[in-house]
mmCIF file as gemmi writes it, N, C-alpha and C atoms, coordinates in Angstrom:
data_model
loop_
_atom_site.group_PDB
_atom_site.id
_atom_site.type_symbol
_atom_site.label_atom_id
_atom_site.label_alt_id
_atom_site.label_comp_id
_atom_site.label_asym_id
_atom_site.label_entity_id
_atom_site.label_seq_id
_atom_site.pdbx_PDB_ins_code
_atom_site.Cartn_x
_atom_site.Cartn_y
_atom_site.Cartn_z
_atom_site.occupancy
_atom_site.B_iso_or_equiv
_atom_site.pdbx_formal_charge
_atom_site.auth_seq_id
_atom_site.auth_asym_id
_atom_site.pdbx_PDB_model_num
ATOM 1 N N . UNK Axp A 1 ? 18.563 81.779 224.351 1 0 ? 1 A 1
ATOM 2 C CA . UNK Axp A 1 ? 19.029 80.762 224.013 1 0 ? 1 A 1
ATOM 3 C C . UNK Axp A 1 ? 20.454 80.786 223.692 1 0 ? 1 A 1
ATOM 4 N N . UNK Axp A 2 ? 21.516 79.433 223.473 1 0 ? 2 A 1
ATOM 5 C CA . UNK Axp A 2 ? 22.781 79.85 223.758 1 0 ? 2 A 1
ATOM 6 C C . UNK Axp A 2 ? 23.775 79.043 222.449 1 0 ? 2 A 1
ATOM 7 N N . UNK Axp A 3 ? 24.264 79.739 221.859 1 0 ? 3 A 1
ATOM 8 C CA . UNK Axp A 3 ? 24.672 78.678 220.606 1 0 ? 3 A 1
ATOM 9 C C . UNK Axp A 3 ? 25.86 77.69 221.101 1 0 ? 3 A 1
ATOM 10 N N . UNK Axp A 4 ? 26.017 76.823 220.315 1 0 ? 4 A 1
ATOM 11 C CA . UNK Axp A 4 ? 27.211 75.845 220.733 1 0 ? 4 A 1
ATOM 12 C C . UNK Axp A 4 ? 28.263 76.612 221.413 1 0 ? 4 A 1
ATOM 13 N N . UNK Axp A 5 ? 28.89 75.879 222.314 1 0 ? 5 A 1
ATOM 14 C CA . UNK Axp A 5 ? 30.377 76.116 223.164 1 0 ? 5 A 1
ATOM 15 C C . UNK Axp A 5 ? 29.624 77.519 223.916 1 0 ? 5 A 1
ATOM 16 N N . UNK Axp A 6 ? 28.62 78.214 223.778 1 0 ? 6 A 1
ATOM 17 C CA . UNK Axp A 6 ? 28.027 79.301 224.6 1 0 ? 6 A 1
ATOM 18 C C . UNK Axp A 6 ? 28.22 78.94 225.936 1 0 ? 6 A 1
ATOM 19 N N . UNK Axp A 7 ? 28.423 80.353 226.709 1 0 ? 7 A 1
ATOM 20 C CA . UNK Axp A 7 ? 28.385 80.43 228.029 1 0 ? 7 A 1
ATOM 21 C C . UNK Axp A 7 ? 27.416 81.131 228.825 1 0 ? 7 A 1
ATOM 22 N N . UNK Axp A 8 ? 26.894 80.478 229.914 1 0 ? 8 A 1
ATOM 23 C CA . UNK Axp A 8 ? 26.051 81.075 230.622 1 0 ? 8 A 1
ATOM 24 C C . UNK Axp A 8 ? 26.55 81.537 231.967 1 0 ? 8 A 1
ATOM 25 N N . UNK Axp A 9 ? 26.469 82.895 232.208 1 0 ? 9 A 1
ATOM 26 C CA . UNK Axp A 9 ? 26.806 82.861 233.683 1 0 ? 9 A 1
ATOM 27 C C . UNK Axp A 9 ? 25.366 83.603 234.386 1 0 ? 9 A 1
ATOM 28 N N . UNK Axp A 10 ? 25.539 82.876 235.811 1 0 ? 10 A 1
ATOM 29 C CA . UNK Axp A 10 ? 24.448 83.122 236.86 1 0 ? 10 A 1
ATOM 30 C C . UNK Axp A 10 ? 24.932 83.938 237.642 1 0 ? 10 A 1
ATOM 31 N N . UNK Axp A 11 ? 24.33 85.225 237.853 1 0 ? 11 A 1
ATOM 32 C CA . UNK Axp A 11 ? 24.348 85.994 238.938 1 0 ? 11 A 1
ATOM 33 C C . UNK Axp A 11 ? 23.413 86.202 239.891 1 0 ? 11 A 1
ATOM 34 N N . UNK Axp A 12 ? 23.551 86.271 241.33 1 0 ? 12 A 1
ATOM 35 C CA . UNK Axp A 12 ? 22.604 86.559 242.112 1 0 ? 12 A 1
ATOM 36 C C . UNK Axp A 12 ? 21.184 85.44 242.058 1 0 ? 12 A 1
ATOM 37 N N . UNK Axp A 13 ? 20.499 85.726 242.966 1 0 ? 13 A 1
ATOM 38 C CA . UNK Axp A 13 ? 19.208 84.914 242.688 1 0 ? 13 A 1
ATOM 39 C C . UNK Axp A 13 ? 17.934 85.523 243.142 1 0 ? 13 A 1
ATOM 40 N N . UNK Axp A 14 ? 17.651 86.338 242.236 1 0 ? 14 A 1
ATOM 41 C CA . UNK Axp A 14 ? 16.531 87.39 242.655 1 0 ? 14 A 1
ATOM 42 C C . UNK Axp A 14 ? 15.498 86.286 242.31 1 0 ? 14 A 1
ATOM 43 N N . UNK Axp A 15 ? 15.797 85.379 241.289 1 0 ? 15 A 1
ATOM 44 C CA . UNK Axp A 15 ? 14.41 84.765 240.878 1 0 ? 15 A 1
ATOM 45 C C . UNK Axp A 15 ? 13.943 83.336 241.499 1 0 ? 15 A 1
ATOM 46 N N . UNK Axp A 16 ? 15.292 83.046 242.741 1 0 ? 16 A 1
ATOM 47 C CA . UNK Axp A 16 ? 15.299 82.01 243.406 1 0 ? 16 A 1
ATOM 48 C C . UNK Axp A 16 ? 16.093 80.861 242.906 1 0 ? 16 A 1
ATOM 49 N N . UNK Axp A 17 ? 16.628 79.762 243.448 1 0 ? 17 A 1
ATOM 50 C CA . UNK Axp A 17 ? 17.591 78.877 243.419 1 0 ? 17 A 1
ATOM 51 C C . UNK Axp A 17 ? 17.45 78.229 241.961 1 0 ? 17 A 1
ATOM 52 N N . UNK Axp A 18 ? 18.445 77.791 240.991 1 0 ? 18 A 1
ATOM 53 C CA . UNK Axp A 18 ? 18.436 77.238 239.936 1 0 ? 18 A 1
ATOM 54 C C . UNK Axp A 18 ? 17.928 75.663 240.274 1 0 ? 18 A 1
ATOM 55 N N . UNK Axp A 19 ? 17.235 75.061 239.504 1 0 ? 19 A 1
ATOM 56 C CA . UNK Axp A 19 ? 16.193 73.953 239.708 1 0 ? 19 A 1
ATOM 57 C C . UNK Axp A 19 ? 17.234 72.845 239.269 1 0 ? 19 A 1
ATOM 58 N N . UNK Axp A 20 ? 17.581 71.833 239.906 1 0 ? 20 A 1
ATOM 59 C CA . UNK Axp A 20 ? 18.613 70.823 239.777 1 0 ? 20 A 1
ATOM 60 C C . UNK Axp A 20 ? 18.303 70.247 238.27 1 0 ? 20 A 1
ATOM 61 N N . UNK Axp A 21 ? 19.252 70.134 237.917 1 0 ? 21 A 1
ATOM 62 C CA . UNK Axp A 21 ? 19.007 69.491 236.212 1 0 ? 21 A 1
ATOM 63 C C . UNK Axp A 21 ? 20.312 68.535 235.631 1 0 ? 21 A 1
ATOM 64 N N . UNK Axp A 22 ? 20.373 67.786 235.177 1 0 ? 22 A 1
ATOM 65 C CA . UNK Axp A 22 ? 21.247 66.907 234.511 1 0 ? 22 A 1
ATOM 66 C C . UNK Axp A 22 ? 22.439 67.747 233.744 1 0 ? 22 A 1
ATOM 67 N N . UNK Axp A 23 ? 23.859 67.605 234.353 1 0 ? 23 A 1
ATOM 68 C CA . UNK Axp A 23 ? 24.561 68.639 233.457 1 0 ? 23 A 1
ATOM 69 C C . UNK Axp A 23 ? 25.097 67.954 232.034 1 0 ? 23 A 1
ATOM 70 N N . UNK Axp A 24 ? 24.32 66.481 231.72 1 0 ? 24 A 1
ATOM 71 C CA . UNK Axp A 24 ? 25.177 65.836 230.192 1 0 ? 24 A 1
ATOM 72 C C . UNK Axp A 24 ? 24.138 66.679 229.364 1 0 ? 24 A 1
ATOM 73 N N . UNK Axp A 25 ? 22.798 67.479 229.478 1 0 ? 25 A 1
ATOM 74 C CA . UNK Axp A 25 ? 22.544 68.531 228.918 1 0 ? 25 A 1
ATOM 75 C C . UNK Axp A 25 ? 23.159 69.125 228.121 1 0 ? 25 A 1
ATOM 76 N N . UNK Axp A 26 ? 24.118 69.534 228.842 1 0 ? 26 A 1
ATOM 77 C CA . UNK Axp A 26 ? 24.97 71.086 228.534 1 0 ? 26 A 1
ATOM 78 C C . UNK Axp A 26 ? 25.637 70.205 227.479 1 0 ? 26 A 1
ATOM 79 N N . UNK Axp A 27 ? 26.131 68.812 226.944 1 0 ? 27 A 1
ATOM 80 C CA . UNK Axp A 27 ? 26.76 68.359 226.399 1 0 ? 27 A 1
ATOM 81 C C . UNK Axp A 27 ? 25.755 68.114 225.345 1 0 ? 27 A 1
ATOM 82 N N . UNK Axp A 28 ? 24.689 67.803 225.543 1 0 ? 28 A 1
ATOM 83 C CA . UNK Axp A 28 ? 23.97 67.164 224.033 1 0 ? 28 A 1
ATOM 84 C C . UNK Axp A 28 ? 23.333 68.894 223.593 1 0 ? 28 A 1
ATOM 85 N N . UNK Axp A 29 ? 23.451 69.885 223.838 1 0 ? 29 A 1
ATOM 86 C CA . UNK Axp A 29 ? 22.784 71.38 223.472 1 0 ? 29 A 1
ATOM 87 C C . UNK Axp A 29 ? 23.963 71.731 222.624 1 0 ? 29 A 1
ATOM 88 N N . UNK Axp A 30 ? 24.983 71.219 222.795 1 0 ? 30 A 1
ATOM 89 C CA . UNK Axp A 30 ? 26.036 71.796 221.739 1 0 ? 30 A 1
ATOM 90 C C . UNK Axp A 30 ? 27.269 72.148 222.389 1 0 ? 30 A 1
ATOM 91 N N . UNK Axp A 31 ? 28.035 71.411 223.742 1 0 ? 31 A 1
ATOM 92 C CA . UNK Axp A 31 ? 28.99 71.423 224.719 1 0 ? 31 A 1
ATOM 93 C C . UNK Axp A 31 ? 28.896 73.057 225.326 1 0 ? 31 A 1
ATOM 94 N N . UNK Axp A 32 ? 27.892 73.247 225.633 1 0 ? 32 A 1
ATOM 95 C CA . UNK Axp A 32 ? 27.625 74.447 226.66 1 0 ? 32 A 1
ATOM 96 C C . UNK Axp A 32 ? 28.439 74.618 227.907 1 0 ? 32 A 1
ATOM 97 N N . UNK Axp A 33 ? 28.448 75.8 228.56 1 0 ? 33 A 1
ATOM 98 C CA . UNK Axp A 33 ? 29.414 76.234 229.734 1 0 ? 33 A 1
ATOM 99 C C . UNK Axp A 33 ? 28.161 76.841 230.409 1 0 ? 33 A 1
ATOM 100 N N . UNK Axp A 34 ? 28.363 76.149 231.937 1 0 ? 34 A 1
ATOM 101 C CA . UNK Axp A 34 ? 27.725 77.216 232.709 1 0 ? 34 A 1
ATOM 102 C C . UNK Axp A 34 ? 28.456 77.574 234.135 1 0 ? 34 A 1
ATOM 103 N N . UNK Axp A 35 ? 28.383 78.617 234.719 1 0 ? 35 A 1
ATOM 104 C CA . UNK Axp A 35 ? 29.156 79.419 235.343 1 0 ? 35 A 1
ATOM 105 C C . UNK Axp A 35 ? 28.205 79.826 236.528 1 0 ? 35 A 1
ATOM 106 N N . UNK Axp A 36 ? 28.409 79.886 238.083 1 0 ? 36 A 1
ATOM 107 C CA . UNK Axp A 36 ? 27.734 80.696 239.25 1 0 ? 36 A 1
ATOM 108 C C . UNK Axp A 36 ? 28.725 81.604 239.55 1 0 ? 36 A 1
ATOM 109 N N . UNK Axp A 37 ? 29.344 82.358 239.432 1 0 ? 37 A 1
ATOM 110 C CA . UNK Axp A 37 ? 30.714 83.317 239.697 1 0 ? 37 A 1
ATOM 111 C C . UNK Axp A 37 ? 29.98 83.567 241.517 1 0 ? 37 A 1
ATOM 112 N N . UNK Axp A 38 ? 31.19 84.018 242.111 1 0 ? 38 A 1
ATOM 113 C CA . UNK Axp A 38 ? 30.885 84.7 243.664 1 0 ? 38 A 1
ATOM 114 C C . UNK Axp A 38 ? 32.038 85.273 243.737 1 0 ? 38 A 1
ATOM 115 N N . UNK Axp A 39 ? 31.963 86.596 244.106 1 0 ? 39 A 1
ATOM 116 C CA . UNK Axp A 39 ? 32.962 87.641 244.685 1 0 ? 39 A 1
ATOM 117 C C . UNK Axp A 39 ? 33.733 87.11 245.355 1 0 ? 39 A 1
ATOM 118 N N . UNK Axp A 40 ? 33.535 85.934 246.252 1 0 ? 40 A 1
ATOM 119 C CA . UNK Axp A 40 ? 34.448 85.706 247.374 1 0 ? 40 A 1
ATOM 120 C C . UNK Axp A 40 ? 35.546 84.554 246.55 1 0 ? 40 A 1
ATOM 121 N N . UNK Axp A 41 ? 35.095 84.335 245.353 1 0 ? 41 A 1
ATOM 122 C CA . UNK Axp A 41 ? 36.292 83.282 244.932 1 0 ? 41 A 1
ATOM 123 C C . UNK Axp A 41 ? 37.13 84.213 244.144 1 0 ? 41 A 1
ATOM 124 N N . UNK Axp A 42 ? 36.562 85.589 243.811 1 0 ? 42 A 1
ATOM 125 C CA . UNK Axp A 42 ? 37.557 86.372 242.761 1 0 ? 42 A 1
ATOM 126 C C . UNK Axp A 42 ? 38.417 87.435 243.591 1 0 ? 42 A 1
ATOM 127 N N . UNK Axp A 43 ? 38.056 87.755 244.77 1 0 ? 43 A 1
ATOM 128 C CA . UNK Axp A 43 ? 38.694 88.441 245.264 1 0 ? 43 A 1
ATOM 129 C C . UNK Axp A 43 ? 39.108 87.789 246.868 1 0 ? 43 A 1
ATOM 130 N N . UNK Axp A 44 ? 40.159 86.592 246.84 1 0 ? 44 A 1
ATOM 131 C CA . UNK Axp A 44 ? 40.707 85.728 247.791 1 0 ? 44 A 1
ATOM 132 C C . UNK Axp A 44 ? 40.82 86.724 249.085 1 0 ? 44 A 1
ATOM 133 N N . UNK Axp A 45 ? 41.844 87.677 248.758 1 0 ? 45 A 1
ATOM 134 C CA . UNK Axp A 45 ? 42.369 88.316 249.824 1 0 ? 45 A 1
ATOM 135 C C . UNK Axp A 45 ? 41.581 90.196 250.112 1 0 ? 45 A 1
ATOM 136 N N . UNK Axp A 46 ? 42.043 90.485 250.985 1 0 ? 46 A 1
ATOM 137 C CA . UNK Axp A 46 ? 42.003 91.901 250.827 1 0 ? 46 A 1
ATOM 138 C C . UNK Axp A 46 ? 42.729 92.941 250.1 1 0 ? 46 A 1
ATOM 139 N N . UNK Axp A 47 ? 44.011 92.29 249.75 1 0 ? 47 A 1
ATOM 140 C CA . UNK Axp A 47 ? 44.764 93.097 248.58 1 0 ? 47 A 1
ATOM 141 C C . UNK Axp A 47 ? 43.9 93.227 247.464 1 0 ? 47 A 1
ATOM 142 N N . UNK Axp A 48 ? 43.322 91.908 247.404 1 0 ? 48 A 1
ATOM 143 C CA . UNK Axp A 48 ? 42.638 91.797 245.758 1 0 ? 48 A 1
ATOM 144 C C . UNK Axp A 48 ? 41.682 92.035 245.233 1 0 ? 48 A 1
ATOM 145 N N . UNK Axp A 49 ? 40.839 92.467 246.798 1 0 ? 49 A 1
ATOM 146 C CA . UNK Axp A 49 ? 39.917 93.046 246.843 1 0 ? 49 A 1
ATOM 147 C C . UNK Axp A 49 ? 40.062 94.495 246.54 1 0 ? 49 A 1
ATOM 148 N N . UNK Axp A 50 ? 40.658 95.245 246.951 1 0 ? 50 A 1
ATOM 149 C CA . UNK Axp A 50 ? 41.079 96.598 247.148 1 0 ? 50 A 1
ATOM 150 C C . UNK Axp A 50 ? 41.75 96.888 245.463 1 0 ? 50 A 1
ATOM 151 N N . UNK Axp A 51 ? 42.318 96.154 244.821 1 0 ? 51 A 1
ATOM 152 C CA . UNK Axp A 51 ? 42.693 95.89 243.858 1 0 ? 51 A 1
ATOM 153 C C . UNK Axp A 51 ? 41.767 96.403 242.555 1 0 ? 51 A 1
ATOM 154 N N . UNK Axp A 52 ? 41.105 95.328 242.646 1 0 ? 52 A 1
ATOM 155 C CA . UNK Axp A 52 ? 39.849 95.012 241.858 1 0 ? 52 A 1
ATOM 156 C C . UNK Axp A 52 ? 38.863 96.028 242.056 1 0 ? 52 A 1
ATOM 157 N N . UNK Axp A 53 ? 38.345 96.548 243.729 1 0 ? 53 A 1
ATOM 158 C CA . UNK Axp A 53 ? 37.814 97.883 243.585 1 0 ? 53 A 1
ATOM 159 C C . UNK Axp A 53 ? 38.101 98.973 242.777 1 0 ? 53 A 1
ATOM 160 N N . UNK Axp A 54 ? 39.484 99.414 243.388 1 0 ? 54 A 1
ATOM 161 C CA . UNK Axp A 54 ? 40.293 100.086 242.552 1 0 ? 54 A 1
ATOM 162 C C . UNK Axp A 54 ? 39.977 100.402 241.097 1 0 ? 54 A 1
ATOM 163 N N . UNK Axp A 55 ? 39.756 99.629 240.009 1 0 ? 55 A 1
ATOM 164 C CA . UNK Axp A 55 ? 39.888 99.142 238.861 1 0 ? 55 A 1
ATOM 165 C C . UNK Axp A 55 ? 38.582 99.705 238.367 1 0 ? 55 A 1
ATOM 166 N N . UNK Axp A 56 ? 37.379 98.844 239.035 1 0 ? 56 A 1
ATOM 167 C CA . UNK Axp A 56 ? 36.016 99.255 239.125 1 0 ? 56 A 1
ATOM 168 C C . UNK Axp A 56 ? 35.916 100.623 239.314 1 0 ? 56 A 1
ATOM 169 N N . UNK Axp A 57 ? 36.132 101.333 240.173 1 0 ? 57 A 1
ATOM 170 C CA . UNK Axp A 57 ? 36.069 102.644 240.353 1 0 ? 57 A 1
ATOM 171 C C . UNK Axp A 57 ? 36.849 103.585 239.771 1 0 ? 57 A 1
ATOM 172 N N . UNK Axp A 58 ? 37.859 103.427 239.095 1 0 ? 58 A 1
ATOM 173 C CA . UNK Axp A 58 ? 38.398 104.282 238.172 1 0 ? 58 A 1
ATOM 174 C C . UNK Axp A 58 ? 37.626 104.223 237.077 1 0 ? 58 A 1
ATOM 175 N N . UNK Axp A 59 ? 36.889 102.702 236.713 1 0 ? 59 A 1
ATOM 176 C CA . UNK Axp A 59 ? 36.216 103.013 235.295 1 0 ? 59 A 1
ATOM 177 C C . UNK Axp A 59 ? 35.282 103.547 235.402 1 0 ? 59 A 1
ATOM 178 N N . UNK Axp A 60 ? 34.502 103.724 236.324 1 0 ? 60 A 1
ATOM 179 C CA . UNK Axp A 60 ? 33.473 104.488 236.673 1 0 ? 60 A 1
ATOM 180 C C . UNK Axp A 60 ? 33.505 106.16 236.569 1 0 ? 60 A 1
ATOM 181 N N . UNK Axp A 61 ? 34.989 106.193 237.529 1 0 ? 61 A 1
ATOM 182 C CA . UNK Axp A 61 ? 35.15 107.782 237.632 1 0 ? 61 A 1
ATOM 183 C C . UNK Axp A 61 ? 35.285 108.408 235.593 1 0 ? 61 A 1
ATOM 184 N N . UNK Axp A 62 ? 36.213 107.642 234.998 1 0 ? 62 A 1
ATOM 185 C CA . UNK Axp A 62 ? 36.75 107.976 233.687 1 0 ? 62 A 1
ATOM 186 C C . UNK Axp A 62 ? 35.303 107.702 232.727 1 0 ? 62 A 1
ATOM 187 N N . UNK Axp A 63 ? 34.128 107.639 232.997 1 0 ? 63 A 1
ATOM 188 C CA . UNK Axp A 63 ? 33.373 107.004 232.344 1 0 ? 63 A 1
ATOM 189 C C . UNK Axp A 63 ? 33.361 105.738 231.298 1 0 ? 63 A 1
ATOM 190 N N . UNK Axp A 64 ? 34.51 104.535 231.774 1 0 ? 64 A 1
ATOM 191 C CA . UNK Axp A 64 ? 33.684 103.765 230.789 1 0 ? 64 A 1
ATOM 192 C C . UNK Axp A 64 ? 33.191 102.851 231.304 1 0 ? 64 A 1
ATOM 193 N N . UNK Axp A 65 ? 32.917 102.807 232.159 1 0 ? 65 A 1
ATOM 194 C CA . UNK Axp A 65 ? 31.684 101.875 232.979 1 0 ? 65 A 1
ATOM 195 C C . UNK Axp A 65 ? 30.333 102.844 233.45 1 0 ? 65 A 1
ATOM 196 N N . UNK Axp A 66 ? 29.577 102.838 233.095 1 0 ? 66 A 1
ATOM 197 C CA . UNK Axp A 66 ? 28.176 103.346 233.675 1 0 ? 66 A 1
ATOM 198 C C . UNK Axp A 66 ? 27.308 102.324 234.066 1 0 ? 66 A 1
ATOM 199 N N . UNK Axp A 67 ? 26.83 103.087 235.439 1 0 ? 67 A 1
ATOM 200 C CA . UNK Axp A 67 ? 26.004 102.131 236.339 1 0 ? 67 A 1
ATOM 201 C C . UNK Axp A 67 ? 24.542 102.787 235.81 1 0 ? 67 A 1
ATOM 202 N N . UNK Axp A 68 ? 23.703 102.128 235.809 1 0 ? 68 A 1
ATOM 203 C CA . UNK Axp A 68 ? 22.537 102.595 235.884 1 0 ? 68 A 1
ATOM 204 C C . UNK Axp A 68 ? 21.843 102.329 237.22 1 0 ? 68 A 1
ATOM 205 N N . UNK Axp A 69 ? 21.258 103.595 237.507 1 0 ? 69 A 1
ATOM 206 C CA . UNK Axp A 69 ? 20.54 103.767 238.948 1 0 ? 69 A 1
ATOM 207 C C . UNK Axp A 69 ? 19.258 103.912 238.531 1 0 ? 69 A 1
ATOM 208 N N . UNK Axp A 70 ? 18.501 103.166 238.984 1 0 ? 70 A 1
ATOM 209 C CA . UNK Axp A 70 ? 17.173 103.108 239.067 1 0 ? 70 A 1
ATOM 210 C C . UNK Axp A 70 ? 16.437 103.979 239.789 1 0 ? 70 A 1
ATOM 211 N N . UNK Axp A 71 ? 16.52 104.312 240.902 1 0 ? 71 A 1
ATOM 212 C CA . UNK Axp A 71 ? 15.766 104.862 241.859 1 0 ? 71 A 1
ATOM 213 C C . UNK Axp A 71 ? 16.594 105.287 242.916 1 0 ? 71 A 1
ATOM 214 N N . UNK Axp A 72 ? 16.495 106.546 243.182 1 0 ? 72 A 1
ATOM 215 C CA . UNK Axp A 72 ? 16.869 107.044 244.6 1 0 ? 72 A 1
ATOM 216 C C . UNK Axp A 72 ? 15.565 107.608 245.437 1 0 ? 72 A 1
ATOM 217 N N . UNK Axp A 73 ? 16.155 106.761 246.711 1 0 ? 73 A 1
ATOM 218 C CA . UNK Axp A 73 ? 15.072 106.888 247.951 1 0 ? 73 A 1
ATOM 219 C C . UNK Axp A 73 ? 16.15 107.879 248.958 1 0 ? 73 A 1
ATOM 220 N N . UNK Axp A 74 ? 14.78 108.427 250.198 1 0 ? 74 A 1
ATOM 221 C CA . UNK Axp A 74 ? 15.268 109.097 250.766 1 0 ? 74 A 1
ATOM 222 C C . UNK Axp A 74 ? 15.813 107.807 251.863 1 0 ? 74 A 1
ATOM 223 N N . UNK Axp A 75 ? 16.723 108.342 252.758 1 0 ? 75 A 1
ATOM 224 C CA . UNK Axp A 75 ? 17.104 107.248 253.913 1 0 ? 75 A 1
ATOM 225 C C . UNK Axp A 75 ? 16.037 106.606 254.656 1 0 ? 75 A 1
ATOM 226 N N . UNK Axp A 76 ? 14.787 107.678 255.093 1 0 ? 76 A 1
ATOM 227 C CA . UNK Axp A 76 ? 13.909 107.504 256.073 1 0 ? 76 A 1
ATOM 228 C C . UNK Axp A 76 ? 12.973 106.412 254.924 1 0 ? 76 A 1
ATOM 229 N N . UNK Axp A 77 ? 12.796 106.241 253.275 1 0 ? 77 A 1
ATOM 230 C CA . UNK Axp A 77 ? 12.357 105.605 252.963 1 0 ? 77 A 1
ATOM 231 C C . UNK Axp A 77 ? 13.133 104.024 252.317 1 0 ? 77 A 1
ATOM 232 N N . UNK Axp A 78 ? 13.759 103.411 253.22 1 0 ? 78 A 1
ATOM 233 C CA . UNK Axp A 78 ? 14.742 102.428 253.08 1 0 ? 78 A 1
ATOM 234 C C . UNK Axp A 78 ? 13.65 101.362 253.003 1 0 ? 78 A 1
ATOM 235 N N . UNK Axp A 79 ? 12.84 101.606 254.017 1 0 ? 79 A 1
ATOM 236 C CA . UNK Axp A 79 ? 11.449 100.383 253.522 1 0 ? 79 A 1
ATOM 237 C C . UNK Axp A 79 ? 10.927 99.848 252.71 1 0 ? 79 A 1
ATOM 238 N N . UNK Axp A 80 ? 10.616 101.043 251.877 1 0 ? 80 A 1
ATOM 239 C CA . UNK Axp A 80 ? 9.987 101.03 250.638 1 0 ? 80 A 1
ATOM 240 C C . UNK Axp A 80 ? 11.078 100.703 249.476 1 0 ? 80 A 1
ATOM 241 N N . UNK Axp A 81 ? 12.157 101.145 249.658 1 0 ? 81 A 1
ATOM 242 C CA . UNK Axp A 81 ? 13.187 100.371 248.545 1 0 ? 81 A 1
ATOM 243 C C . UNK Axp A 81 ? 13.405 99.089 248.851 1 0 ? 81 A 1
ATOM 244 N N . UNK Axp A 82 ? 13.202 98.484 250.25 1 0 ? 82 A 1
ATOM 245 C CA . UNK Axp A 82 ? 13.51 97.071 250.105 1 0 ? 82 A 1
ATOM 246 C C . UNK Axp A 82 ? 11.913 96.354 249.606 1 0 ? 82 A 1
ATOM 247 N N . UNK Axp A 83 ? 11.156 96.798 250.274 1 0 ? 83 A 1
ATOM 248 C CA . UNK Axp A 83 ? 9.609 96.209 249.375 1 0 ? 83 A 1
ATOM 249 C C . UNK Axp A 83 ? 9.666 96.467 247.798 1 0 ? 83 A 1
ATOM 250 N N . UNK Axp A 84 ? 10.374 97.14 247.104 1 0 ? 84 A 1
ATOM 251 C CA . UNK Axp A 84 ? 10.297 97.752 245.983 1 0 ? 84 A 1
ATOM 252 C C . UNK Axp A 84 ? 11.748 96.503 245.382 1 0 ? 84 A 1
ATOM 253 N N . UNK Axp A 85 ? 12.573 96 245.82 1 0 ? 85 A 1
ATOM 254 C CA . UNK Axp A 85 ? 13.566 95.37 245.673 1 0 ? 85 A 1
ATOM 255 C C . UNK Axp A 85 ? 12.735 93.739 245.723 1 0 ? 85 A 1
ATOM 256 N N . UNK Axp A 86 ? 12.093 93.44 246.86 1 0 ? 86 A 1
ATOM 257 C CA . UNK Axp A 86 ? 11.188 91.88 246.875 1 0 ? 86 A 1
ATOM 258 C C . UNK Axp A 86 ? 10.505 91.916 246.077 1 0 ? 86 A 1
ATOM 259 N N . UNK Axp A 87 ? 9.88 92.763 245.513 1 0 ? 87 A 1
ATOM 260 C CA . UNK Axp A 87 ? 8.569 92.97 244.515 1 0 ? 87 A 1
ATOM 261 C C . UNK Axp A 87 ? 9.342 92.841 243.236 1 0 ? 87 A 1
ATOM 262 N N . UNK Axp A 88 ? 10.093 92.591 243.07 1 0 ? 88 A 1
ATOM 263 C CA . UNK Axp A 88 ? 10.736 92.735 241.427 1 0 ? 88 A 1
ATOM 264 C C . UNK Axp A 88 ? 10.369 94.038 240.885 1 0 ? 88 A 1
ATOM 265 N N . UNK Axp A 89 ? 10.198 95.28 241.522 1 0 ? 89 A 1
ATOM 266 C CA . UNK Axp A 89 ? 10.008 95.98 240.657 1 0 ? 89 A 1
ATOM 267 C C . UNK Axp A 89 ? 11.284 97.072 240.456 1 0 ? 89 A 1
ATOM 268 N N . UNK Axp A 90 ? 12.088 96.735 240.799 1 0 ? 90 A 1
ATOM 269 C CA . UNK Axp A 90 ? 13.408 97.726 240.08 1 0 ? 90 A 1
ATOM 270 C C . UNK Axp A 90 ? 14.716 97.13 238.905 1 0 ? 90 A 1
ATOM 271 N N . UNK Axp A 91 ? 15.047 97.651 238.584 1 0 ? 91 A 1
ATOM 272 C CA . UNK Axp A 91 ? 16.11 97.376 237.213 1 0 ? 91 A 1
ATOM 273 C C . UNK Axp A 91 ? 17.588 98.238 237.164 1 0 ? 91 A 1
ATOM 274 N N . UNK Axp A 92 ? 18.424 97.759 238.141 1 0 ? 92 A 1
ATOM 275 C CA . UNK Axp A 92 ? 19.738 98.455 237.942 1 0 ? 92 A 1
ATOM 276 C C . UNK Axp A 92 ? 19.79 98.946 239.216 1 0 ? 92 A 1
ATOM 277 N N . UNK Axp A 93 ? 20.482 99.901 239.686 1 0 ? 93 A 1
ATOM 278 C CA . UNK Axp A 93 ? 20.897 100.066 241.089 1 0 ? 93 A 1
ATOM 279 C C . UNK Axp A 93 ? 19.531 100.824 241.888 1 0 ? 93 A 1
ATOM 280 N N . UNK Axp A 94 ? 19.774 100.487 243.282 1 0 ? 94 A 1
ATOM 281 C CA . UNK Axp A 94 ? 18.722 101.542 244.034 1 0 ? 94 A 1
ATOM 282 C C . UNK Axp A 94 ? 19.9 102.704 245.047 1 0 ? 94 A 1
ATOM 283 N N . UNK Axp A 95 ? 19.549 103.674 245.288 1 0 ? 95 A 1
ATOM 284 C CA . UNK Axp A 95 ? 20.223 104.516 246.211 1 0 ? 95 A 1
ATOM 285 C C . UNK Axp A 95 ? 19.95 105.041 247.426 1 0 ? 95 A 1
ATOM 286 N N . UNK Axp A 96 ? 20.061 104.807 248.673 1 0 ? 96 A 1
ATOM 287 C CA . UNK Axp A 96 ? 19.424 105.237 249.586 1 0 ? 96 A 1
ATOM 288 C C . UNK Axp A 96 ? 20.425 106.753 250.33 1 0 ? 96 A 1
ATOM 289 N N . UNK Axp A 97 ? 19.799 107.806 249.945 1 0 ? 97 A 1
ATOM 290 C CA . UNK Axp A 97 ? 21.002 108.905 250.178 1 0 ? 97 A 1
ATOM 291 C C . UNK Axp A 97 ? 19.999 110.02 251.743 1 0 ? 97 A 1
ATOM 292 N N . UNK Axp A 98 ? 20.974 110.144 252.756 1 0 ? 98 A 1
ATOM 293 C CA . UNK Axp A 98 ? 20.68 110.747 254.174 1 0 ? 98 A 1
ATOM 294 C C . UNK Axp A 98 ? 19.624 112.225 253.644 1 0 ? 98 A 1
């Protein structure tokens, strides 16, 4: 449930694409905002990607940003990792290690 003037951001499409809808419903429900950001639009140049990645990696290194690693798979088990992703059996990041 989104409050009036609330923002809903959609990331990824693991549940499939969003069904078409009438955008006037956003006004009727309280001037809501809906966005579907894409990395490509936030990092238009290589320099910007390097800058933003540096920020994120710095936050991870400092402990400011914590990643949730759901499962770690041996590289030989990559097919199982894919099956788990496709079967929606994961929450968080998956790591493949050699």
